[in-house]
C-alpha positions, -999 to +999 in steps of 0.1 A: +570+580+136+576+587+099+606+570+084+634+602+077+644+586+043+611+597+033+621+632+036+646+624+007+644+627-031+638+597-051+675+598-062+693+600-029+698+572-010+702+545-040+726+521-037+751+509-063+734+479-064+701+493-070+712+514-099+729+484-114+691+464-108+675+495-128+698+496-156+699+455-160+664+457-160+656+486-179+683+473-206+665+437-210+632+463-219+647+484-244+655+453-263+627+434-251+606+469-271+632+463-301+622+431-307+591+438-310+590+474-332+617+461-354+589+444-375+566+473-370+591+496-389+597+465-411+566+446-421+558+474-449+591+452-468+594+423-449+557+412-458+560+418-489+589+402-496+576+371-483+542+369-497+555+378-532+536+410-541+535+446-541+535+464-505+500+477-510+487+445-520+459+439-500+474+405-485+502+427-470+476+439-446+457+405-438+493+389-427+506+421-410+477+419-384+476+382-384+515+387-369+500+414-348+474+388-334+498+361-330+522+383-315+495+395-291+488+360-281+523+354-277+527+374-253+498+371-228+508+334-231+546+340-222+534+369-196+517+346-177+537+316-173+570+332-172+552+354-143+543+321-124+577+310-131+592+343-112+570+339-085+582+302-081+621+301-090+631+338-085+634+367-108+673+368-118+666+332-133+633+336-149+644+367-162+675+354-181+654+329-198+630+354-209+656+375-225+670+343-244+635+333-257+630+367-274+668+374-286+670+337-297+635+337-316+638+374-332+675+360-348+655+335-361+630+357-380+652+365-403+656+335-417+615+329-425+608+320-457+567+322-457+548+348-447+535+323-417+572+311-404+571+353-397+537+348-381+548+317-361+585+329-348+561+364-338+543+348-318+574+331-304+595+362-294+562+374-278+566+349-253+597+363-238+587+397-244+555+397-222+574+377-196+606+399-196+586+428-181+563+411-156+597+395-143+614+432-142+588+451-135+582+427-100+617+428-094+623+467-094+591+473-073+608+453-046+642+461-049+635+498-046+622+520-016+591+534-013+598+566-016+615+559-050+595+534-065+570+555-087+596+568-105+621+539-107+587+522-122+586+547-146+617+549-161+620+514-164+591+511-186+599+548-206+634+530-215+614+513-244+616+542-261+651+534-270+643+496-281+615+519-306+646+546-314+667+514-318+642+498-343+636+528-359+674+535-367+683+500-373+661+497-403+663+539-416+700+528-422+689+487-435+662+501-455+662+537-456+698+540-468+696+539-506+726+531-511+736+502-484+702+489-492+716+485-530+749+467-520+729+445-498+710+436-530+740+427-546+747+404-522+713+386-518+700+399-488+674+416-477+676+448-450+650+438-431+666+403-425+694+422-412+677+439-388+659+409-374+694+388-374+712+419-350+684+407-325+704+383-313+726+407-292+702+407-262+714+373-252+748+388-241+728+403-214+722+376-193+756+369-190+759+404-166+718+393-149+740+361-140+768+372-129+754+403-106+719+401-096+705+384-069+668+377-056+650+403-037+648+400+000+611+396+002+607+373-025+630+348-008+615+359+025+581+351+002+596+311-005+607+305+029+570+311+039+555+289+014+574+264+026+557+266+058+524+273+052+503+260+021+484+292+017+511+314+012+521+288-023+539+312-044+527+321-083+496+300-077+476+317-109+437+307-088+450+328-061+446+362-083+404+352-086+398+352-046+378+378-030+413+393-016+425+401-052+394+397-074+388+436-080+431+445-085+428+421-109+397+427-133+411+469-127+444+458-139+432+433-170+406+459-179+431+487-179+456+470-199+437+462-225+423+494-229+459+506-233+472+479-260+436+480-277+441+517-282+482+514-291+480+487-316+452+501-325+451+538-328+487+551-317+504+531-339+484+543-371+489+578-358+527+579-357+530+572-394+512+601-399+539+619-415+546+589-439+514+592-449+520+631-456+550+624-477+531+598-500+507+626-506+535+647-511+550+628-537+515+617-559+514+655-559+548+660-571+544+628-596+507+645-608+490+616-596+459+618-582+446+604-546+420+589-562+442+569-590+447+530-595+466+519-567+489+506-591+501+537-605+504+546-568+524+521-560+546+527-590+555+563-578+559+555-539+587+527-547+601+555-569+607+577-535+607+549-512+638+562-491+622+594-491+589+578-476+611+553-455+628+585-443+595+603-433+583+575-414+613+570-393+609+605-384+573+605-378+585+574-349+610+594-339+590+626-322+562+604-312+585+580-293+600+614-278+569+622-266+560+594-258+595+589-232+587+617-217+554+609-209+565+575-195+589+593-171+567+618-158+541+591-149+557+580-118+560+622-100+526+630-117+509+597-098+526+610-065+511+644-067+477+633-081+478+597-069+479+573-090+441+569-099+445+607-103+474+598-128+453+573-150+422+600-152+442+627-164+466+606-194+430+587-204+412+620-209+444+635-227+445+606-252+409+609-265+416+642-269+444+639-291+433+610-303+404+629-319+430+665-327+455+639-350+429+618-369+394+640-368+411+673-369+446+676-389+450+642-405+412+645-418+418+674-431+452+673-450+474+697-419+505+710-429+540+689-421+546+713-395+513+710-373+515+668-376+554+673-357+538+699-334+511+673-322+531+642-325+547+645-296+518+654-275+500+626-290+527+605-279+530+616-242+493+611-233+482+575-254+513+564-241+527+574-209+503+556-192+513+523-197+537+538-175+511+531-146+513+494-147+544+489-140+539+516-112+502+502-103+500+466-107+532+455-086+517+476-058+481+453-061+499+419-049+521+400-023+552+393-031+538+356-033+518+370-063+537+404-078+551+389-111+520+367-113+496+394-110+509+420-125+521+400-156+488+385-157+469+417-159+490+433-182+494+405-206+458+395-209+450+433-219+468+414-250+443+391-257+411+417-259+440+432-289+444+403-305+408+392-306+407+433-315+437+420-346+419+393-361+383+410-358+397+435-382+417+408-407+382+388-404+361+416-421+350+414-457+366+453-460+388+459-429+386+499-423+414+522-432+438+527-402+422+562-395+387+548-394+404+521-367+416+550-345+387+566-346+364+536-336+390+520-308+393+565-291+362+562-267+377+534-248+401+559-233+369+574-218+359+537-212+392+538-185+384+570-174+354+550-158+374+520-148+396+538-128+372+553-105+365+516-089+401+512-083+417+512-052+448+539-044+483+527-034+498+560-035+525+564-004+519+526+011+544+503+015+545+468-009+515+442+001+540+415+019 
């Protein structure tokens, strides 16, 4: 007999506590992304300051690639470690630890004096970042009813856009605002350092978690079963490679790797399209040729620094809005097309949009309006599929392995991405941003093939 609740809309019949869990998990993820994106938004200012060189110096790109690589390694390590811990000691307790981890180490980044300080701290920040997602995604899946789970998980992951927008706003205020930046400089304060310092604020969220959140009933039941039966042990990493779960683990890791490699190696450059357009306009206005000496161009860029920074932030904002819509829509699309159908759609269109932006618009010096139209669509598909990891991965594993499995799949994808960044950094002549993105775009098509071997979980209860 069908459950009458299946006839309700996804938002009907949700208790106040369930809405609160969504709010807390989403806020944790918002600040999680803020801690990661604050470096992305400020790296063209922070790393040159730490190195004592111009922003276009080759060493800046190399050290930024190293910082990205260590951030991805830290996320992989933390995601697995805290995922296991969550299955063993509980969701709410581990959530507190992960938020404290990324908050405190982001704040410490403000006091970096050398480039390697920033790189090491990015690793530690990422440990908390990777762990928070693993815990929160499992909790959302376990607390929400089946009819609501895909949309709620998509909303949770989509909240990441607010973290990006917060980072954009903070850096636009602290660096893009020339008057404020000069006031800070007069006091011997770099604007980017203030951006990192405010990263300590999410630590306050842990007070709410400690006060209000309780462990999901399904986790409590899994813990009790583990006490009575050793074969039901919680958070046992090797069980992800048992016959029952090996296929899911391989497919989950592969999908996450494709999504994260293309994000950090392609999407992150595409969303700066308006910044590059502003740089070319500055050169035109100053009468400087595109192939002029880099030092000459650097002087012009520095003169118009605020204008270029505003264009960069506008570009990130347009792209992020599109990404947020794509993330929210994944849950509803996956209910209609199935989880596999949604992944196929997003991967296919992501490949198309990557080629349109880099091979079509950027390569042919398209107008600012064309770029502004393209950026939200580009963000919708190249980022939107990431909500599928929060929807799909928790559905692949039983409660005793849910956080371990989801965290492992999502964060092992960071290892492949880290390897790519280390590889780019080690090349004698690292590829430019556009070339790097075009090289990586075909990975989306590999993702389409991989999805065909995945199992469909639409409409199923979470495995216990």
